[in-house]
N, C-alpha and C positions, 0 to 999 in steps of 0.2 A: 509216681506212686501207683501201686497196683489197685485193683478192685479191693475195697474193704467193706466189711459189714461189722458194725459194732453196735450191739444192743445196749441201750441205756436202760437198764433196770426199771423195775415196776415200782412206782411210788404212789402213796397217797399224796395229794397235792398239799403244799408245794413240795418241790423236789430238792432244790439246792439248799443246803444248810445255811442259815442266815447269821448276820452280825449279832453280837451280844452287847453292843455299845449302848450306854445309858447316858442321858443328859440330865444333870442335876444342878440347879442353880447356876446355869451357864457353863458348868464344867463337864467335859466329856470323860466318862469313866469306862472301864472295861474295854478299852481299845486293845485289840490283839494284833501283835506284830509277830509273824512266824518266820523263822529261818528254815529254809529248805533242808531236808535231811541229807541231801547230796553234798552240801557245802562242807569243806574242811574247817576244822576249828580255827577261829580267829576272833579273839575277844575284842579286837578293834571294831568289829561290826557292831557289837553290843554298845560299846562306848560311843560310837558315832551315831547310832540310833538315838541314844539318850540325848546327846548334844543337839541333834536335829530337832527332836520333838520339844525339848525345853525352849530352844530359840523360836521354834514355830509357834509355841503357845502365846508368846508375847506378840508376835507378828499377827497371829489370828485375832487376838484380843483387840488390837488397834484397828485392824482392817474391818472388823465387824462392829466398830464403834462401841467398844467395851462391853461386848455381849457374850462372846464365847471364848473358851480356852481349853487346853488339854490338861485334865486333872490327874488321871490314873491310866497307866499303860501296862499291859502284860506282854512280855517277850518270851515266845516259845523257843526253847533251845533244843537242838537235835539230840537224840538218844546217844549217839556215838561220841559227842563231846564229853570231855572229862567232867564228872560231877564236882560240884563245889558246895561247901557247907551252906551258902546262902541261896542255893537253888531250891525252889519249892517244886512240888509235883503238879502237873496239869490236873485239872478237875474236868470240867465239861468243855474246856477250851481245846481247840484242835487246829491243825494246819489248814484243813479245808473249810473252816469257818472263820479264818483270820481276815481282818480288815486290811492288813498290809502283808505282802509276801516278799521275802528277800530270797531271790533265786537267780541262778545264771540264766542268761537268755538262751534260746535254742538257735543253733546254727550261727552263733556270733552275730546276731542282728543288732548289736550296739547296746548302749546303756540308756536309751530313752526311758525315763519313768513314764508310766501310763496308768490309767484307771480303766478297768473293764466295766463298761456300761451297757446294760441290756435295754433299759426302758427309755421313755421320753423325757421331756422337760419336767424337772422337779422330782423325778424318780430316783431313788438311791442306786448307786452302782454296786458291783460285786466285790471288787478288791482293788488295792493299789499294788503295783509291782515295781520294786526297786531291784536293781542288780547289785551284787556285792561290790563291783567296781565303782558304781555310782556312790556308794557309801564310803569307800576307802580312798578313792583317787581324788585328791584335792585339785588336780589339774582341770577337772571337769567344772570347777567353779566358773571359769571363763565362758563355758558353753551354756550352762543352765542357770547360773547364779547360785546363791546360797542354797544348801539343802533344805533349810527351814522354809524358804520361800516356795521351793518346788513342792514341799509337803503340803503347804496350804493350798497351792494350786490344785494338787491332786485331791486333797480332802474336799474341796468344793465340788469336784466331779462326783466323788464317792457319796458324800452326805446329802448334798442339796440338788444333785442332778442338773448342774449347769454344764455348759459346753465351751469348747475353745473359741476364742475370738480371733484366731488366725486361721488361715486355710492354705495348706501347702499345695492343694490341687487347683485353687483359684487365688493366687497370691495378690492379684490386682483387680480393681474394678473401675468403672468409669463413673465419676462423680460430676454432677451438673449443678453449678451454683451460679445464680444470676445469669442464666443462659449460657454460661461458659462451661465446657466439658474439660475435665482433667483426669489423668490416670492416677489413682491413689492405691497405696498398699492396704491390703485387708488387715485392719487393726482396730483396736479400741483402747484408748480413745483416738479420734482422728487428730488430736493435738500432738501425738508422738511424732517427733521430727527425725529426719534422717535423709539419706541420699539413695538414689536408685543407680546401682552400678552392677557391672558384670565382672565378677572376680576372675582373673586370669593368672593362675599361679603355676610356676614351674619350680624346678629345684633351686633356682637362683632367687626366688622370692615372688611376690605378687605385684602385678601391674594392672590394677583395675581401671576400667573405663566407664563412662556414663552409658546408661542403657539407651537403646535406640527405640523409637516408636515404630510399632508394626502396623502398617496401613490396613492390613487384612483383618487382624484381630481387634484393632483399635485399642490395643494394650501395649505394654512393653514387650520386647523380644524375649524369646525363650532363653533361660539362663539368667535373666535379670533378677537381682536380689535387692530388697529394701534393707539397707544397713543403718540402724538407728544411731543417733547421736548418744554418746554415753551420758552426757549431762542433759537432763530433761527438766522441764517445768511441770509437765503433766504427772499427777500421782496415780493415774490409772493406765492399764488395768492388770490385775493379777492373773486373769484368764487369758491375757494376750502375751505379755512379755515380762514375766515375773522377775527376770534377771536384772532389769534396769534398776539402778540404785534409787531412783525417785519413786518407783512404783510401790505404793503402800495401800492401795484401795482397789475395790471392785468397781467396774463401771456401773454408774447409777443412771437415773433418768437424765440428768444434766450432762453427763459425759458420754453416754452411750452412742455408738455409731450405727445407726439403723441402716446405713447404705452398704456396710461391709458385707461381703459375700461369705460369711462364716457360719459355722454350725450353730452357734448360739442364736443368731437371728432366725435361722431356718427352723430349729427345733422348738424355740421358745416364743415364736410369733413376734419377733423383733423386741422382746422385752430385754432389759438389761439384766446382767447377772445379779445385781443387788436386789432388783425387784423380785426375781425368783427366790432368792434367799429370804427376803422379807415375807414371802408367801408360804414358807415352809412351816411345818409344825414346830420345828426347833425354835423358830423366831417367835411364834405366837405363844409358846410356853415359857418364854424367858423375858427378862427385863434388863435394861442396861445396868451395869455395875458401877457404882460410884467410886472408881479407883483409877489411878493412872497406870496400873499394871495388874496382871492377873492376881486374884486373892490367894491363890495357892501355887506353889511350884509343882511341876509335874512329878508325880511319884511313879516308881517302876517296880514291878514284880518280875523276877526271872523264874520261869517255869520250865522244867525239863521233862521231856516225854519219857515214857518207859515202855517195856514190852506190852504188846496188846493183850488184854485180859477180857475174855468174853464168857458169859454164862448164858446158856440157852435155858429159858424158863418157859416150858411148854404146857399148854392146857391139855389135860387128858380127861376132862369131864364127859359125862354121858353124851352130850350133844356132838362131841367130836367123832362119835361112831356113825353119825349120819353123813350122807353125801360123800362117802368114801374119804372123809377128812383125815382120819388118823393115818391111813395109808399114804395119802398125798403128803401129809406132814413128814412122814418117814422119807419119802422120795426127795422132798425139797431139802430137809435137814441133812440128809446123806450127801447131797451135792454140795451143800455148804461146808460140811466137814471134810470131804474128800478133795474138793476142787477150789473152793472160794477162800476160806480162811487162810491167812498167810503163814508161811513157815516161821517158826519161832514164837508164834502166839500161844497163849494159855487158854484152854477151853474147859468148861465144866458144864454139866447138864442137870437140870432140875425139872421135875414134872409136878403138876398140881391139879387137884380137883377141889374137894372140900378141905383137904389138907395138902401139904407139900412134901415131897420126898427128894432127897439128893440121890441122883442116879450115879453120878461119878464126880469126884472133886477135880480141881484144876489139873490138867495135864498139859505139858508143853509139847507142841507139835514140832518134833525134831526128825521125824521119819514117816514113811508111809505106814509102818506098823502101828504107830500111835493113832493115825487117822483111822485105820481099819478097826482098831480096838474101840475107839470112841463111838463108832456107829452101832456097835453091839448094845449100847446103853440107850439108844433111841426107843421111844415108846411104840408099842404095837397094838395096844388095847386101850379102851376108854370106858369110864364109868364115873358116877358120882356128880356132885354139884360143882360150883365154881367159886373159888376164893382167890382172887387175883393178888391181894396183898400178901397172903401166905406164900404164894409162889415167889413174889419179888423179895420178901424177907429171906426166904430160903436161898435165893440167888445171892443176896448180900452175904449170907453166912458162908457160902462156898468161897467167895472171894476173900473174905476176912480170915479164912483158915490159912491163907498164904500171906496176905498183906495186912498191914496194921490199919489201913483205911481203904475206902472205896475210890479214892481219887483217880480219875482217868479210866476206870473200868467201864465195861459195857454190859448191859443186860439186853438180850433179845427176847422180848415178851410177846408170845403168840397166844391169842385167845379167840374163841368164836362165840362167847357168851357174855351175858350181862352180870354185873355183880354190884349190888346196892351198897356193899361195904368198901368200895374203892376209896372213898373219901377218907377212910381211917388211916391211910398211909401216905396221903399226898404231901404232908409236911415232911415226913421222913424221907420221901423220895427227893423232894426239892433240895434238902440240905445234905444229901448223901455224898455228893461229889461224883456219882456214877452217871453215865449217859444211858438212857433207856430208849432203845429202838422198839417201836410197837408194830405188830402185824395184826391187823383186824381181818379175821377170816369169816366170810359170809355176812349176811345182812343183819345178824342179831348181835354182833360184837358190841361191847359196852360203848355207848356214845361218849363216855368220859375218858376212854382209853388214851386218846391223843394228848390229854393233859400231861401224862407222864413224859411224853416226848417233848412237848412245848416247854416244860419246866427244866428239862435237863439237856436240851439241844440235840435230842436224838432224831432219828428218821421216823417218819410216819408212813407206814406201808399198808396196803390193802389188797386182798385177793378175794375174788368172787368164787362161787361154787361152779362156775362155768369151766369145765375141765379142759376144753380145747383152747383156753386162753393162756395156759401155763402160768397163771397168776401167782400161785404160791411158790413155785420154783423161782420165778423172776424176782419175787420179793426177797427171798433168802439170798439170791445172787447179788442183790443190790447192797448188801451190808458189808461193804469193803472198809478197809482201814481209812481213817481220816488223817493219817500221818504225813501225806504228801509224797510217799514213796510209790510212785506209779509203776516202777519196774517190778515191784513184788506183788502188785495187785492182779487179781484175776479179771479178765475182760471177756464179756459174753459176746461171742461172734454170731450166735444164732439161737433163737428160741421160737420154735413154731410148732403148732399142734393142730390136728384136725381129725374129724371122725372119718374113718375109712371103712367102707363096706367089705363084705366077705370076698376074699381073693383079689381085691383091688389094691392099687399101689399108691404110695405117697412118695413123690419124687421131689428133689430139690438140689440146690447148689449152695455150698458154704465156701466163701472165699477167705483164704488166709493171706493177708497182706504181709509185706516184708518186715513190718515193725513188730509182729507177733509170731508165735510159733512154738515157744517153749511151754512145757507142761500142758499140752493140748489134749482135751478130752472130747470125744463124741459120745453122747449119752442118748439112748433111745428108751422111752417109757411107753407103757400101754396100760389100759385100765380094766381089762376083762380076763384075758387068758393067763394061765400060770406058766405058760411056755412062751418064748420070745417069737415075734414075727420073723419073717425071712428078711435079712438085712444084707445089702450089698453096698459097700462104700469104696469109691475109687479116688486115689490121690491124683494130683496134676500130671504125674508121670505114668499113670496107668496101673499102678499097683493096686490090687484089690484086697479088701478086707471083708470077710463074710461073718455070718452070725456066730460061727464057732470061734472067731477071733475076739468076740466081745465076751466080757465077764458078767455072769448073772450071780448075784449073791444069794445064798440060801435064806438070808434074812429079808431079802427084798426081791421077790420073784417077778416083779413087773418093771424092772430096770436092767438094761444091758449097757455096759460101759467099756469103752476102748480108750486106752491111754497111748498116744502116739510117742514112740521112743524118740529121744533127742529133740530136734527142732522140726516141726512139721513143714512139709514142702509148701513153698509159696505158690499160690494160684487157686484155681477152682477145684474143690472137692465135690464130687457128685455122689448122691446117695439115692437108693431105691429101697423102699420098705414095703413088703407085701403083708397084708393082714391075712394070716392063714388060720384064723380062729373061725368058729362056726357062727359067730354073730359079729355085727359091726362093733368097732371099738375105737376109742380115741388114741392116736399114736402121736408122739412128739419127738422132736429132735432138738437137743440142747448141745451147744458147742461152746467150750470156754478155753481160753489160752492165756498166756502171759507174754511179756515183752521178750523179743528174740535177742536183744542185746542191751547191755547197760549203757551203751553209747547213743542209742537212738530211741527216744521216747515213743510209745505207741500212740496211734490215733485214738482219742477218747471223746466221749460225748457227755455233757451235763445238761439235764433237762430242768426246766424251771417254769413256774407260773407267776404271773405278775402280782398275785395276791392270794392270801390264804383261803378266803371264803368269798362268796358272790351272791348277789341277789338278782334273780331273773327279772328282766331280760338283759341286764348289763353283760356285755361280752367279757371274757377273760382272754389273756394272751398266753399262748404256749411259746416258750423259747427253748431252743436246743443250741448249746454252744459246742461246736465241733472244732477240735484243736489237736495239734501235735506239739508237745511241749507247751510253750506259751504262744505259739503262732496259730492264727486262725486257718482253718482248712476251707478253701473256697471251691465252689462248683460241685458240691456233693448233692445227691438226691436224699432228702430227709423226709421221712414219713412218720407221723405221730398217730398213735391209736389211743383214744380215750374210752375207757370202759366204765359204765355206771354200775350201780348196785343191781339194777334190773334193766332189762332191755339190751338192745344190740350195741356193740362198740361202734364208735365213729372214727373214721380214718381221715387224716388231713395231711396235705403236703405243705411242709414249712418252706418259706422262701427267704432268701438273703439278697433281695433285689431293691431294697429301699422303698417298697410300696406297702400300703396297708399297715399292718402291725409292725412291719420291719422298719426300724428307724434309720438304719445306716446300711447302704449297699456294700457288699463284699467285706464284712467284718467278721465272718465266720459264725454269726449268731442268726440262726434261721427261726422265723417267727410266723405266727398265724393267729387270727382271732378265732376263739371257740365260743359258739353260741348254742350248740345243740344239747342243752341241759334236759335231762329226763325227769327232774324233780330234785328234792332235797336228798342228801345222803353223801356217801363217800364215792369218789371217782379215783381211778388210777390212770397213770400215763405211761406209755411205752413208746420209745423212739427207736427208729431203725434207719441207719444211714448206709449209703452205697455211693461209690465213685470210681471213676476210671482214670487211667493215665492221661487220656486226652482232655479230660474236663476238670480234673482236680489239681489245685495248686495251693501253695502257702501264701498268706498275705501278711500285712503288718497291722499292729494294733492301732486303734483310734485313741482319742483323748490323751495325747502325749504332751508332756511339757515341751515347749518350743525350744528347738535347737538354734542357737544364735550363731550366724555365720561370721559375725564380727561387730565392731563398733567404729563410729567416727568420734575421735577425740582430738580436740584442738585442731580441727580441720584435716586430720590425717586418718587414713583408713588403717584399722588393725584387723586383719583377717586371719 
């Protein structure tokens, strides 16, 4: 892998969109299972999902002592699958907010189900990943057990933040009982019986032998496996080996194996999984149900995605004339329309002050001509008061001119002011079916603004008036589709800005790695002169691009744009920009690109905070998940910048070494505690990653359902 730089978007905290699951009277509702848009149509996937969850509901109900079950599930179906009369439209549900993802593995890394977990003991995970082969291939039953049991195993990771009770890296430990030492398999409970053998298989079959004791390690030799007896007495544990027929419980205080060298003991201070579950808010908010089976059978809604529909709702009130905001809005929205919004999407534009005005109705982006036409409708002047509800309602009107309802549509709402009348449309927004992304610009944006995002599952973004932070451009660049189609999404490779004095230079390097390069734009902005600075850009092969190669629009005299034809050269692109103006000015470089090939997913980053709000002096945790496809990227250098409403930004290096805030080493999730709060208010987060061939590699996911190498049945090994 070459050097890569991938900037993860500027967001108001938190960053990653969260689950919509609700727990009512013991029943989990609004569970979202999303099928990846790259998968070919196969209705058997839907059928097997239904069968899995229905069976899992009863298994979960009994495993939690008649307390929890799966009541209502939504399955998101890709746009390209043939529509059916019983398919409904998605509303605020989306692939990137799904609790369960069904997608092919990257690089054929097998079919191990896993749950992506960021946090510590008791903290919810991000999502469960099943491959289509896991859902369709019944031969995998012998490896993982029933799909229903696997789902409950992964649900415990996702919902209650428990961890695996096996350990592939430390499969054995030394146990001392009554002064006698013995080597034991890492398991829970310790009552699970089996044999310690070394499988030796050839084309003629398997001839296993007993494991030998290693005097040096005081454990069994390398290659030794614990092969369980298929018939067991022990009912525990689901987080160890859910495939065993006898396993119907989580380990509790009476069955927990505190000596086992597993992640559950490490992360949860030697508490059993059932103790962690009992300590959850789910447990404290429910009571056992007096029934032998779940009171409701699981219901399913099938929701099909549709073309992306976005309406920009932009504040043009008088305050937008200050701090150069209206011009910065134009620069940022122009980048969104020309470079970020995906081909095939529908876009409309509304402006508002005391009243609202439709600038242009929905247009489908099918060509560069449509993009160029859209930017002519962006606002260039500001005056009047602020009526946010009028703007939102007018945005709804734009969408309804084409569609019968607002389901699955998106509003991008930007404002810099307060509006005492916002409460007048909260209910209307909540039931609309539209997703509202909010951009709070400057320190005076309405404190209630983020309620719109919270109610509809939208992004919450914030940009200061600090010009050299590129905040507004980064905010717009972060509003990508939640469809799961990463090949069509724009990826920000660079976003940097600084004040440059007269005749001085701003130099830098932008690295295009091999996974990106299509639809690549280099954009230079400045904030004072009406003519461009002197620009020199050099590609990895030495080809030079100068100011005359960049395009400056008559509508926006402070932005120069270069679109690289075809696929951009892989490697380091060098740039030199000289401020030729008579005074100092802020100059920025923004670079965006898309995937180079449909066969190789690009390296991406998702930023996340461990909670929405915080009380000083309690620390918060910054997470950055760096991945390619579904595989973690290891060995990268990850820097996070946190910018408060006032004061200087704070830069932190995030680590993936298992120390401090980072719970697991080498899982591609880079973490750091953040304590440098400047006071109450909005904060935004920006993450920058870089890596080189010599240091960066791909890893495997943690929190996987245990792969069973075989069973002992009637004294005979089945491997």
